[in-house]
C-alpha positions in Angstrom: 0.0 0.0 0.0 1.2 3.5 -0.8 2.4 5.4 2.3 1.2 9.0 2.6 -1.8 11.1 3.2 -4.8 12.2 1.2 -6.1 15.7 2.0 -9.9 15.5 2.6 -12.4 18.1 3.4 -12.1 17.3 7.1 -8.3 17.0 7.2 -5.5 14.6 6.1 -6.2 10.9 6.2 -3.5 8.2 5.9 -4.0 6.1 2.8 -3.8 2.9 4.9 -7.1 4.0 6.6 -8.9 3.9 3.3 -10.4 1.2 1.1 -12.2 1.7 -2.2 -11.9 5.3 -3.5 -14.1 6.8 -6.3 -11.7 9.1 -8.1 -14.2 11.1 -10.2 -17.7 12.0 -9.0 -19.8 15.1 -8.5 -21.8 16.2 -5.5 -22.8 19.8 -6.2 -22.5 21.2 -9.7 -23.7 24.3 -11.5 -23.2 24.3 -15.3 -24.8 27.7 -15.8 -21.4 29.3 -15.5 -19.9 31.7 -13.0 -21.8 34.8 -14.3 -25.3 33.3 -13.9 -27.5 34.9 -11.2 -27.4 32.7 -8.1 -24.5 30.7 -9.5 -23.3 27.9 -7.1 -25.6 29.1 -4.3 -27.7 26.7 -2.2 -28.6 26.0 1.4 -26.0 23.5 2.6 -28.5 21.7 4.8 -30.9 21.2 1.9 -28.0 19.8 -0.3 -27.1 17.4 2.5 -30.7 16.2 2.8 -30.8 15.4 -0.9 -27.3 13.9 -1.3 -26.7 12.1 2.0 -28.8 9.0 1.1 -26.6 8.5 -2.1 -23.4 8.9 -0.1 -24.7 6.4 2.6 -25.6 3.9 -0.1 -22.1 4.2 -1.6 -20.6 3.6 1.9 -22.9 0.5 2.4 -21.5 -0.8 -1.0 -18.0 -0.5 0.3 -16.8 2.9 -0.8 -14.6 4.8 1.7 -13.8 8.0 -0.1 -15.1 10.1 -3.0 -13.3 12.7 -5.1 -15.5 15.8 -5.9 -14.5 17.1 -9.3 -16.8 20.1 -9.6 -14.2 22.9 -9.5 -14.2 26.7 -9.9 -16.4 27.6 -12.8 -18.8 24.7 -12.4 -20.1 25.1 -8.8 -17.5 24.6 -6.1 -19.0 25.6 -2.8 -16.9 25.2 0.3 -19.8 25.5 2.8 -21.7 22.8 0.9 -18.7 20.5 0.8 -18.1 21.0 4.6 -21.8 20.1 5.3 -21.7 17.1 3.1 -18.6 15.8 4.8 -20.4 16.1 8.1 -23.4 14.3 6.8 -21.5 11.5 5.0 -19.7 8.4 6.3 -17.3 8.9 3.3 -14.2 11.0 3.2 -14.6 13.7 0.6 -11.8 15.3 -1.5 -12.2 18.8 -2.8 -10.6 20.4 -5.8 -8.6 23.5 -6.6 -8.1 24.5 -10.2 -10.6 25.7 -12.8 -12.8 24.4 -15.6 -12.4 25.0 -19.3 -12.2 28.5 -20.8 -15.9 29.2 -21.2 -16.3 28.7 -17.5 -13.3 30.6 -16.2 -14.4 33.5 -13.9 -13.3 37.0 -14.8 -11.0 37.3 -11.8 -8.9 34.4 -13.0 -8.6 35.4 -16.6 -6.0 38.1 -16.2 -3.6 36.2 -13.9 -0.3 34.9 -15.3 0.7 31.3 -14.7 2.8 32.0 -11.6 0.1 34.0 -9.8 -2.4 31.3 -10.6 -0.1 28.6 -9.3 0.4 30.5 -6.1 -3.4 30.8 -5.7 -3.8 27.1 -6.2 -0.9 26.3 -3.8 -2.6 28.4 -1.2 -5.8 26.3 -1.5 -3.8 23.1 -1.4 -1.6 24.0 1.6 -3.7 26.5 3.6 -7.4 26.6 2.7 -10.0 27.4 0.1 -11.4 30.9 0.1 -10.3 31.8 3.6 -11.6 28.5 5.1 -9.6 25.7 6.7 -10.9 23.3 4.1 -7.9 22.4 2.0 -8.0 21.1 -1.6 -6.7 17.6 -2.2 -5.9 17.8 -5.9 -5.9 20.1 -9.0 -8.9 19.8 -11.4 -8.6 21.3 -14.9 -10.5 20.9 -18.2 -9.6 21.6 -21.8 -12.1 22.5 -24.6 -12.8 19.9 -27.2 -11.1 22.0 -29.8 -8.4 23.2 -27.4 -6.3 23.7 -25.4 -6.9 27.4 -25.8 -4.1 29.8 -24.7 -5.9 30.3 -21.4 -6.1 26.6 -20.9 -2.4 26.3 -21.7 -1.7 28.9 -19.0 -3.8 26.8 -16.6 -1.8 23.7 -17.4 1.5 25.5 -16.8 0.2 26.9 -13.5 -1.0 23.4 -12.5 2.4 21.9 -13.2 4.0 24.6 -11.0 1.6 23.9 -8.2 1.9 20.2 -8.5 5.7 20.3 -8.5 5.6 22.3 -5.2 2.8 20.4 -3.4 2.8 16.9 -4.9 -0.9 17.2 -5.8 -2.1 15.3 -8.8 -3.6 17.1 -11.8 -6.8 15.6 -13.2 -7.9 17.1 -16.5 -11.2 16.7 -18.4 -10.0 15.6 -21.8 -12.2 14.4 -24.6 -9.7 12.7 -26.9 -6.4 11.0 -27.2 -5.0 13.9 -29.2 -5.8 16.3 -26.4 -4.4 14.0 -23.8 -1.1 13.7 -25.8 -0.9 17.5 -26.2 -1.4 18.0 -22.4 1.1 15.3 -21.5 3.7 16.9 -23.8 3.2 20.3 -22.3 3.3 19.1 -18.7 6.4 17.1 -19.3 8.0 20.2 -20.8 7.2 21.9 -17.5 9.1 19.2 -15.6 6.1 17.2 -14.4 6.3 13.5 -13.9 3.2 12.1 -15.7 2.5 9.9 -12.7 1.0 13.1 -11.4 -1.5 13.4 -14.3 -4.9 11.8 -14.7 -6.5 11.6 -18.1 -10.1 12.2 -17.1 -12.8 10.8 -19.5 -10.4 8.5 -21.3 -13.4 6.4 -22.2 -14.4 9.1 -24.7 -11.4 8.0 -26.9 -12.3 4.8 -28.7 -8.7 4.0 -29.8 -7.2 1.8 -27.1 -3.7 2.5 -28.5 -4.1 6.0 -27.1 -5.0 4.6 -23.7 -1.9 2.4 -23.9 0.3 5.3 -24.9 -0.8 7.4 -21.9 -0.2 4.6 -19.5 3.2 3.8 -21.0 4.1 7.4 -20.4 3.1 7.1 -16.8 -0.3 8.8 -16.7 -3.4 7.4 -15.0 -6.1 6.5 -17.6 -9.5 7.1 -16.1 -12.6 5.3 -17.3 -15.3 7.2 -15.5 -18.6 6.4 -17.1 -19.4 3.3 -15.1 -23.1 2.9 -14.8 -23.9 5.7 -17.4 -26.7 4.9 -19.8 -24.9 6.6 -22.7 -21.8 4.5 -22.4 -22.0 0.8 -23.3 -20.6 -0.9 -20.2 -19.2 -3.8 -22.3 -17.0 -1.3 -24.0 -15.7 0.0 -20.7 -14.9 -3.6 -19.7 -12.9 -4.1 -23.0 -11.0 -0.8 -22.4 -10.1 -2.0 -18.9 -9.1 -5.4 -20.0 -6.9 -4.1 -22.8 -4.8 -2.1 -20.3 -4.7 -5.0 -17.8 -3.6 -7.5 -20.5 -0.9 -5.0 -21.7 0.6 -4.9 -18.2 -0.7 -1.5 -17.2 -3.3 -2.3 -14.5 -1.5 0.1 -12.1 -2.5 3.0 -14.4 -6.3 2.4 -14.4 -8.8 4.4 -12.5 -12.5 3.6 -12.5 -15.4 5.9 -11.5 -19.0 6.9 -12.3 -18.8 10.7 -13.1 -22.2 10.6 -11.3 -24.3 12.8 -9.0 -25.3 15.6 -8.4 -27.2 18.4 -6.6 -28.1 21.0 -9.2 -28.7 24.5 -7.6 -30.5 25.7 -10.7 -33.3 23.2 -10.1 -36.0 23.9 -7.5 -35.7 20.4 -6.1 -31.9 20.1 -6.6 -32.4 17.3 -9.2 -30.4 17.4 -12.4 -32.1 16.4 -15.7 -32.7 12.7 -15.4 -32.3 12.6 -11.7 -29.3 12.0 -9.4 -27.3 9.0 -10.5 -25.7 7.3 -7.5 -22.3 5.9 -6.8 -22.8 2.1 -6.5 -22.7 0.7 -10.0 -19.0 0.1 -9.9 -19.3 -2.3 -6.9 -22.6 -3.8 -7.8 -22.2 -4.3 -11.6 -18.9 -3.3 -13.1 -16.5 -5.2 -10.8 -18.6 -8.4 -11.1 -18.4 -8.0 -14.9 -14.6 -7.8 -14.7 -14.5 -10.9 -12.4 -16.6 -12.8 -14.9 -13.9 -12.0 -17.5 -11.2 -13.5 -15.2 -9.9 -10.4 -13.4 -8.7 -11.4 -10.0 -9.7 -9.8 -6.7 -6.0 -8.9 -6.3 -6.1 -6.8 -9.5 -9.5 -5.3 -8.6 -8.0 -4.2 -5.3 -5.1 -2.6 -7.1 -7.4 -0.7 -9.4 -10.0 0.5 -6.9 -7.9 0.9 -3.7 -4.2 1.1 -4.4 -4.3 3.1 -7.7 -6.5 6.0 -6.4 -4.5 6.1 -3.2 -1.3 6.5 -5.1 -2.9 9.1 -7.4 -4.3 11.4 -4.7 -1.7 11.0 -1.9 0.5 14.0 -1.9 3.8 13.0 -3.5 6.6 15.6 -3.1 10.0 14.4 -3.9 
């Protein structure tokens, strides 16, 4: 087991104290953008009432920690995260960083990479927005036709912050070409790609791209487990391809599920809240049926996310 600590909403936790970790989920998300009236505002108690049953169900299924990936620009709310952490039996990990260009708040658009890196380092090491809640990782996103110049700046800032703090960078990335571009840029900034997660790798159908990213050291995250739009058999094949090639230690699995929507009167997103249990209840059994051992499943769902999200300076 990896030695180290994961920074959670309620404080640092030794990775040895954790079991199955969901590396990409959403608890509270506002896709209207940071200029919308009432953006990212809600009563934390109401959010907890709606979301706590889903978190408790995940815990009952064997989940111990959940990574909240709704960052600046798409609804990060520290008061809500603190209340959810109090209401949940799970450890929650909060992000620093920012979403893709269309969602970047005006206050962040004029910063250079160094100033932005310093801001993110402050959230990782001291607290978010004046609170004592520290971020546990850096969340970014690149546009489907990007990365744009602002998104390149974000990547450079993230690399600086990661090199200083050991925090992993997780980036919303819709294709293998975008993943390659980001990896090239981050490596040029001096980042070890073991500190990079290719988020939404399942959107790239070419398994050669998955293999390339893993070979270079990155985590390859298939995070549409249980999603109706993604054939689950395809996700199984993507996972098996990396295992069979010898890269099981680079796989992350999650649902990209949730979430409370503050733009909705009842907090429900379109289609309702999708919970966090399909990985345990359906996907892992499907992998076992294809011959994947419990030892490998433990590696993928416990050890890998612990290695990814534990701070890793030096």
